[in-house]
C-alpha positions, -999 to 999 in steps of 0.1 A, spaced: -2 3 4 8 37 -12 -1 66 9 -11 93 -21 -18 132 -10 -45 143 -32 -57 181 -35 -90 185 -48 -100 221 -67 -139 229 -66 -136 263 -80 -160 282 -99 -147 296 -138 -157 324 -156 -162 308 -193 -137 324 -215 -122 344 -190 -84 323 -191 -67 347 -170 -88 345 -143 -94 312 -147 -58 304 -151 -53 329 -112 -75 305 -95 -61 267 -108 -28 285 -99 -35 296 -62 -50 263 -56 -19 246 -70 0 265 -45 -27 258 -19 -17 220 -32 18 224 -28 21 245 6 -1 209 20 31 184 6 3 169 -22 15 140 -47 -11 154 -68 -34 181 -73 -71 173 -97 -93 202 -112 -126 199 -130 -134 193 -166 -122 225 -191 -111 239 -162 -91 263 -178 -118 278 -203 -147 269 -174 -179 251 -192 -198 245 -214 -182 265 -235 -204 260 -266 -194 277 -304 -166 297 -284 -152 262 -293 -156 272 -328 -130 304 -332 -100 293 -337 -87 327 -309 -103 308 -283 -82 275 -290 -52 298 -293 -59 310 -263 -67 278 -242 -36 262 -250 -13 295 -243 -33 293 -206 -26 252 -199 9 255 -210 15 289 -194 3 271 -159 25 241 -166 51 261 -166 49 272 -131 44 239 -118 72 223 -100 68 183 -82 35 183 -76 14 171 -104 -11 189 -119 -46 177 -137 -63 202 -155 -89 202 -176 -89 219 -214 -98 221 -250 -69 203 -277 -71 212 -311 -45 186 -328 -50 182 -360 -78 197 -370 -92 175 -344 -112 189 -312 -108 169 -280 -122 174 -245 -90 165 -229 -68 171 -193 -37 183 -193 -9 165 -173 9 193 -154 44 182 -137 78 197 -132 79 230 -153 58 221 -189 25 191 -201 36 160 -200 7 140 -213 -25 142 -223 -56 119 -216 -83 132 -237 -125 122 -231 -138 95 -250 -175 92 -241 -192 127 -247 -228 135 -237 -254 144 -267 -289 149 -245 -302 169 -221 -284 202 -220 -256 188 -237 -242 184 -272 -205 176 -269 -208 153 -306 -213 190 -317 -174 199 -314 -157 171 -301 -141 139 -314 -137 111 -288 -102 98 -277 -95 67 -282 -70 53 -250 -72 48 -218 -39 61 -211 -14 80 -205 -20 68 -165 2 86 -137 31 71 -113 36 80 -84 50 65 -52 43 32 -73 8 37 -80 -6 38 -113 -37 67 -116 -58 65 -145 -79 93 -163 -114 103 -167 -133 134 -179 -171 127 -163 -188 106 -188 -162 85 -188 -169 74 -153 -207 66 -161 -207 34 -186 -188 5 -192 -173 17 -224 -153 39 -207 -119 40 -200 -120 25 -165 -116 -20 -171 -88 -9 -197 -72 9 -175 -79 -13 -140 -69 -44 -160 -36 -26 -170 -28 -18 -137 -43 13 -130 -42 12 -85 -64 45 -83 -95 64 -109 -92 99 -112 -128 118 -126 -128 154 -139 -162 167 -143 -185 194 -149 -217 177 -146 -248 205 -139 -271 205 -105 -307 186 -105 -328 184 -80 -321 151 -57 -295 141 -84 -261 143 -62 -270 112 -38 -274 95 -69 -248 104 -89 -222 96 -61 -238 65 -57 -230 53 -92 -197 65 -92 -188 45 -61 -200 15 -73 -181 20 -109 -152 18 -94 -151 6 -61 -163 -27 -83 -131 -28 -89 -117 -24 -58 -96 8 -61 -106 48 -48 -120 72 -69 -117 108 -68 -142 129 -81 -143 169 -90 -166 185 -100 -169 226 -108 -190 243 -92 -205 273 -99 -237 293 -117 -234 293 -156 -268 309 -176 -292 290 -170 -266 255 -155 -260 253 -121 -230 235 -110 -228 224 -72 -196 210 -66 -201 183 -41 -168 169 -48 -157 136 -30 -129 116 -26 -143 73 -22 -122 43 -4 -116 10 -26 -143 -10 -2 -167 18 -10 -166 41 17 -168 75 15 -138 92 28 -145 130 24 -168 155 5 -169 189 0 -195 210 1 -218 217 -22 -224 253 -38 -189 261 -25 -156 269 -38 -134 248 -15 -100 231 -19 -97 198 3 -64 180 2 -70 141 12 -46 114 22 -50 82 4 -48 47 9 -36 32 -23 -28 -5 -36 6 -6 -54 -11 -27 -83 24 -34 -97 39 -24 -134 8 -7 -161 9 -17 -194 -6 14 -205 15 48 -217 33 57 -185 41 97 -172 65 83 -145 77 113 -114 104 116 -93 79 114 -60 85 85 -37 70 80 -4 82 105 19 72 118 57 45 145 51 34 171 76 2 154 92 -29 173 78 -65 176 92 -86 148 92 -111 154 58 -148 165 67 -181 147 54 -206 172 61 -241 170 70 -261 168 41 -291 194 34 -323 186 28 -339 188 -6 -349 222 -5 -325 238 13 -305 225 -15 -330 240 -45 -323 275 -20 -286 274 -29 -284 269 -58 -306 292 -68 -289 317 -49 -257 305 -63 -269 314 -97 -279 339 -91 -252 358 -76 -230 340 -100 -253 354 -138 -254 392 -122 -211 390 -109 -206 377 -137 -221 398 -164 -214 428 -147 -244 439 -126 -236 457 -98 -275 461 -89 -306 445 -97 -347 456 -98 -376 436 -88 -408 444 -94 -427 435 -57 -465 424 -60 -471 411 -29 -476 385 -46 -455 347 -33 -437 348 -67 -422 379 -66 -415 382 -26 -391 345 -30 -368 364 -56 -366 386 -36 -356 367 -9 -333 344 -29 -317 380 -42 -309 394 -8 -292 362 1 -277 363 -35 -259 398 -34 -269 414 -2 -298 438 5 -280 470 -6 -277 452 -38 -311 445 -42 -339 476 -53 -376 467 -51 -407 489 -69 -440 481 -61 -464 495 -92 -502 491 -82 -527 498 -101 -564 503 -94 -572 465 -90 -543 459 -65 -553 449 -28 -545 473 -2 -535 438 13 -510 432 -13 -494 464 -11 -488 465 22 -473 425 24 -448 443 -11 -436 467 18 -431 447 47 -413 422 30 -387 450 17 -389 459 55 -380 429 65 -354 425 44 -338 463 40 -336 464 5 -343 498 -7 -377 502 -26 -403 526 -43 -440 531 -51 -445 542 -89 -484 542 -96 -492 526 -133 -529 543 -131 -517 570 -148 -498 554 -173 -528 525 -177 -554 565 -182 -531 576 -210 -526 540 -232 -563 534 -230 -573 572 -239 -552 568 -267 -567 538 -280 -598 543 -273 -611 550 -309 -589 515 -324 -609 496 -293 -646 515 -299 -668 485 -303 -651 467 -283 -651 448 -250 -632 457 -222 -608 420 -226 -576 403 -216 -560 430 -235 -564 455 -207 -550 433 -185 -517 428 -205 -522 463 -205 -511 471 -172 -487 439 -177 -463 457 -199 -466 494 -182 -447 470 -149 -423 459 -180 -418 494 -195 -409 513 -164 -383 487 -148 -372 483 -179 -368 520 -180 -349 514 -143 -330 494 -157 -314 519 -191 -312 543 -161 -299 533 -135 -281 502 -153 -299 478 -129 -303 441 -139 -345 434 -137 -348 399 -123 -387 387 -137 -404 366 -115 -423 343 -135 -426 299 -121 -421 270 -140 -460 262 -137 -468 300 -156 -445 296 -179 -449 263 -187 -488 271 -198 -483 306 -212 -498 324 -181 -479 358 -187 -473 390 -209 -455 386 -237 -434 423 -227 -450 423 -194 -440 401 -168 -413 383 -191 -394 416 -194 -359 410 -182 -325 395 -180 -327 369 -155 -359 344 -147 -344 334 -108 -374 307 -105 -381 299 -140 -378 260 -133 -394 261 -103 -433 245 -102 -457 270 -85 -454 242 -54 -418 243 -49 -423 282 -49 -441 280 -17 -429 253 -5 -388 275 -5 -406 311 11 -417 287 40 -380 268 44 -364 302 38 -390 317 70 -378 291 90 -341 297 93 -346 328 107 -367 335 142 -392 362 119 -411 354 87 -394 382 66 -412 370 40 -456 382 47 -473 352 59 -506 367 36 -483 365 6 -473 327 11 -513 318 20 -537 342 4 -552 326 -31 -526 336 -58 -533 363 -83 -522 383 -109 -545 412 -99 -551 425 -130 -589 425 -128 -618 430 -97 -616 395 -76 -588 383 -104 -577 349 -90 -551 316 -112 -577 289 -110 -603 313 -127 -574 301 -155 -556 270 -150 -566 238 -122 -552 244 -86 -517 243 -90 -518 210 -68 -528 191 -101 -514 214 -125 -479 211 -110 -481 168 -112 -496 171 -145 -471 193 -159 -439 172 -144 -455 138 -161 -462 159 -191 -431 180 -195 -402 160 -181 -416 122 -183 -423 126 -220 -460 111 -205 -486 117 -234 -523 126 -231 -536 90 -232 -511 81 -204 -520 112 -182 -562 102 -185 -547 67 -179 -533 83 -144 -558 97 -132 -567 129 -146 -596 148 -162 -594 144 -197 -607 180 -200 -579 192 -178 -558 168 -197 -569 182 -229 -564 222 -214 -532 219 -206 -514 196 -231 -530 220 -258 -514 258 -237 -480 239 -230 
C-alpha cells in the first residue's frame, strides 16, 4: 500500500476568462504544494470554463486555451496537476486533461464518451479520444484519468485502466445540478469504481453559468466504497486528503513517471464529511448561487424586482438578498386600480424585513393614458385580456426604464408552472434579464418560501403572501384558478407531461381529468 496525498480543487470558473481561471487554478495549486500534495485534480475544461459551446468554433479561443494551460504548466513543480482544457490537435478538437509536472505538459488524456443529450452537445464540437492512457505513476501507484461521462458507463476507459494495473481513478467533471441528483451521482460513480476495488477522486465544477448550475459536491471514496471526504455543495473549496492505495505493479498503458516517492509528510487535518442539506435547502442554495454568478459574471452591480406582494416576487427578492446582499437589491411596487391594499402592504413589509430599497410607482396615470390613446381603435370592443396585459406591459416598461437609466438588472418573477402554460404577458412580466425561478413549479415556490422563513426567528416573507389565493390582480376579484387548475393538480401533471414525456392518453390513464389534460397539453 502507498499513501497518496490528493488535492481536490472545486472552483468557480468564468467562461472564456482565461486570465481569471488560470489565476484560480494557480492559487489552488499553491495550496496543494504547501500541503505537500502529490497530485492536484481540477474539473473538466477548467481552463476555459464549462460549457464553452460555440466559442469552441473560434480559433483564437482554442489558441488562448493552449497558451493558458502551457502557461500554468510552466509554473508547476513536483506536485502533479491534472487540468481540463479544449485541445486542438491535427484539426481534431478534444475534451482533454493536461498532466502538468515540473514546468511542462507531460501528457494529455482525451475524453472518450461524449454526452449528447439534455443540456449536453459535445458531439457537435469534440472528437472522442481512443486511448485509456496515459496514466500517472506516483510512489509506485498508477493513476488513471477519466473525464465525466467516461466513468458512468462500461464503454469508458476504467475497465482497461484497471486491467492494465491502475490502482486509483481520478475523474474531472462538469456535472450540472439537478434536484435530487447528488446522491444518485455519487452512488453511481462509487459503485462503478469500487466494483474494481480501487479508490476514486471525483472533482466537479461549482458555480452558475447562465441557466446551468454546477453544484460541486466533489468527493473521495476508498476501495471499499466508503466516503472518505466530500466537499460542500455550491461553494468553492480546496481539500487535501491522504488516501491509501494499493500498488498493483507495472502498467501496460503509457505511463508518465514522476520522481515522487513515499516521503514522510507533515500531518493534515482529517477530512470532514459535512451533513447533507435538505432537498429544499439544496434548491435554495442552487438558486442563490445561480443568481449571484449571473449578476456578477455579467458585470451588474445591482438588481431591481417588481414587488407585487405575491409569493413569486417575494421569493425572488429573498433569493436576491441572500445572493447579493440587501444593498444591491431594489424593489418597486407598481399598483393599479386592481391591486389590493393587502398586496401593497405585503410588498412594503417584505422590503422592510429584508432591508432593501423600496419605491412605489402607481401605474394608473400610464394606464389611463394608454386607454385614452387606444380608445378610437378599441371602439365597439368590450374590455378583455388586452386591458389586463396593458397593465403588465406598463410595469415591464417601468422596470426596463430603470434598468436602462441606472444599470440595474431586472429579475423576472415567473415560475415554471405559469411559464409552461403561457400564463404570463409577453413584454410584460417576462421582460427582464434573468428569470430566477423559471424552473421552479408553483408548489416548490411555496415550499421555498416556507423554508426561508424557517431559517430565521421571524417570518421575513409575509405569511399573507404565502397563504392568500394566488392572483395577478389585473381585474376585479381575479385568481389564478379562474384560468388554471389548482396547482396541486397542475404541477404534477406538468411534471409528467413535460419532464417525463407522458402522452395525453397516459395522463388520463393516471387519473387526470380528460378535459384538464386536453386544456393543459394544448397550452403547453
